[in-house]
Residue, then its C-alpha position, 0 to 999 in steps of 0.5 A: m500500500t502506497s503513500m499515495d493510497q493513504e492520501r486517497w483515504q483522508r481525502v475520503k475521510s475528509r469527505l465522509r466527515v463533511e457529509l456525515g457530521d462529525d458526530v456520526f463519523t467519530s461513532w461509526f468511522a473513527r477507527m476504520e482503517l484502510e487495508a489495501i486497494e487491490n484489483g478494483g477493491v478497496r479492503l478497509s477495516v474496523p476493530t467489531r463485528f457490530l461496526r463492520n455490519w452497521i456500516q455495511s448495512h447504513y453506509s456502504e454505498r456512501v463509503l464506496s461513492n466516495w472512494q469512486s470518486e477518488e478513483p473510478a476504477i474501483t467497484r466494490l467495497e470489503l469491509s472485515v472485523r481486525s483480530a483486536a476485536i477478539r479482546p476483551l474490552a471489559i471483563k476477563p475471560k474465565p480461567p482456561e480450566a474453568p471450562l464454559p457451561q453446556r449451555a453456553a457453549h451449545d448456544t455459541a454454536q446455534n448462533g454460527a460460526g461467525l460469532r464464535g470467537s468475533v463476540p466481545f465480552m461485554s458487562v451487562h452494564e455494557a451490553l444493556s447501555g444502549s446502541p448509539l444514538d444520533p441526536r438528529l434522529a428526533f420527532e422534531t426533525f422527522i417530516v411526516g408525509r402520506s407514507n409514514t403518517l400513521a407510523h409516526a402518530a403511533a410513535k409519538q403515542v409511544a413516546t408520550t405515554r406515561h409511567g402506569d397509562a394503559l398501553m394502546f397497542n403492544p408491541l408497535y412493530v414498524h417495517a419498511g425498506v432501508g432509509l425510509g424512517k423507522t430507526h429515525l422513529l425509534q431513536a426518536i421515541t428513545w430521545a424523547g423519553n430521556g429524562s421520563d419517569r420511564k426506563l427506555l433502551y434502544l438497542t440494535a437485535e444484534r447488540f442484544m444478541y451479542g449481550f445475550v451470548s456474553a452473558l452466556r459465555s461470562q455466566t451473567t445470564l441471570a443479571f442481564k435477563e434482570a436488567v432486560r425485563a426491568i426495562d419499561v419501554l425496550i427498543i429493539d432495531d434492525m429485527q431482522f438480524l436475530q439469529g441462534r435459538s437459544t437467543q431467539a428463545e430467550f428474546c421471546h420470554t423477554l418479550n412475554t414477560l415485558i408485555d404482560a408485566g404491561r412494559q412497551v415493546v417497539i420493534a422495527s424491522d426490513r420486513p413484515p413479522a410472517d417474513l422473519e423466516s428465521l424466527d420461531d413461529r412464537v416469536r413471528s406470531r406475538l410480534a403479529g399481535g399487536l400494531v404492525v405498521e408499514i412505511g411505504s416509499l416516499g413520494e417526490e411530495l414528502r422528498l421534496e419536504i425533506l429536503k428543504s428540511r436537510v438544507a435548512a439544517a446545512c444553512s444552520h451550521h454553514p451560513g451561505f450555503e443556499v440551493p436554488a428551489p430548480v434544483l430542489a425539485f430536480i433532486a426531488k424528481s430523480v433521486t426516489h431511492n430513499g431518505r439517505d441518497l436524500e440526505g447524500a444529496v444535500n451534502r455532496l451539494l454542501a461539499h462541493n459548495k465549501l471544497t470549491g466556493q462555487p455556488v450550487t447550480l442545476e448543472m452541477a447537480e446533474r452532474e453530481m447526482r449521477d450515481l444517486i439516480r437510479p433505476a425503480e426497484p421492482k414491486r415487492v411480491r409477497i406470498e400473500d399477494i400471490q395466494r390472493v391472485v391465484a386464488r382468484q384467477y381460479n375460483v378457489s379460496r386462499a384456504d384451498l389453497l393451504s388446505s390438504r385437498r387434492t382434487a384437480n381444482v385445488v391441486r393445480p392453483r396450488q402448484v401455480a402458486m407455489y411456482l410463482a412464490k419460488i421465481l417471484t420472491l427470495r423465500s427458500l424452498p421450505e419456508i414456502g412450503r411453511r407458507f403452504g399449510g406447512r409442506d415440505h419442501t420436496t412438494v414445492l420442488h415438485a410443483v416447480r418442475k410440474i408448472e415449468a414443463l406445463a408451460g413449456n408444452d402448452s402455449a396457453f398455459a404459459e401465456e396464462i403464467e405471464a399473465l398472472k405475473r404481469q398482474l403481480q408485478d404492475 
């Protein structure tokens, strides 16, 4: 690695600091180091698995785009965990001659090889000190529009409930795609509750998982459980990352204990409870038993309001920074993916203005936003939608598709629905089988092959399948 590579890395970090602000940069990027640049890729490292996963989930595209500004030939980003991540953070591990309890070793194995040896030891206090909060993610900075009105109202209701008040809904489950505001709402609830008469705890699912595994390894599980179950409002983000049978079982017990005791639980994920196929059925059922709210995609009007808010916030720290109305309108119309892209767009304009001294113009914005203007994502098709559309097409009920009936007027529609579930969703064969009345994955595979063969020999039937695909994807 050359000195020129290090100079590029310093410029990339400077760009990130300007775009994200000192607080966010210090929290997530201060300990990131450049390892190598080779074969069109750049390899960076961080000291913990938690940091790596968080950056991969929330900032990887931004880091890559900044590298590409320095070196267009770079096409991929790799994040690794430095070996220092296995050093104890708070308490010393037990001496080698004191073996881990059998349950701890079992849980570590169930959580996968990725956790074994990479989970840092944490005290109960460290594990439950909460995940980092961004001071910008408060209710005052959340822009409300048609797609997020219900989620915002539900979050505000949770935040304003006082100790001893009856809970309107429990748990509150918010799901949305990346960058649509679910983390903003969860952190806003936490900020609003600070200083109140309730104990609030905001954790990512990974932080909960690491804390529990560390408690198993350090033989402090009882203290961990008691601490979590004493919380008045437990807020869990990125629920889709919760892994491991023992960890999930503990989370389920915690969820039941808190809800039964009248304590509030708030959860966010990138998918509805029914689609969390890695979770136990009991957990999914309990999550679906509260209020489940989806945050939809951002409309153009809402995107414009978000941009105006971000520009106003930037102006408060950088007087003289101005973005003409036509530029805002162009970005709102063109950058449609999510709110993080909108924030990144404003930060690029700010960086260009401050680093070059040139005013923001429409021509400059068109040039700087090229990689943020993405093709629209295909509609996310759900298995429930497939079952509903196929049942209507073949004049059967959804219950028929899930039943054990073997009559010809039910078997063929069921096979069609299974086939469409396989090609239009990312669900595995076992998951599809489970969603069709608990069938085995071999039944799904047989259905897929059967429909493929029929479509290959019958053009009318093939056109019928294509028409169903178009109906589901439009």
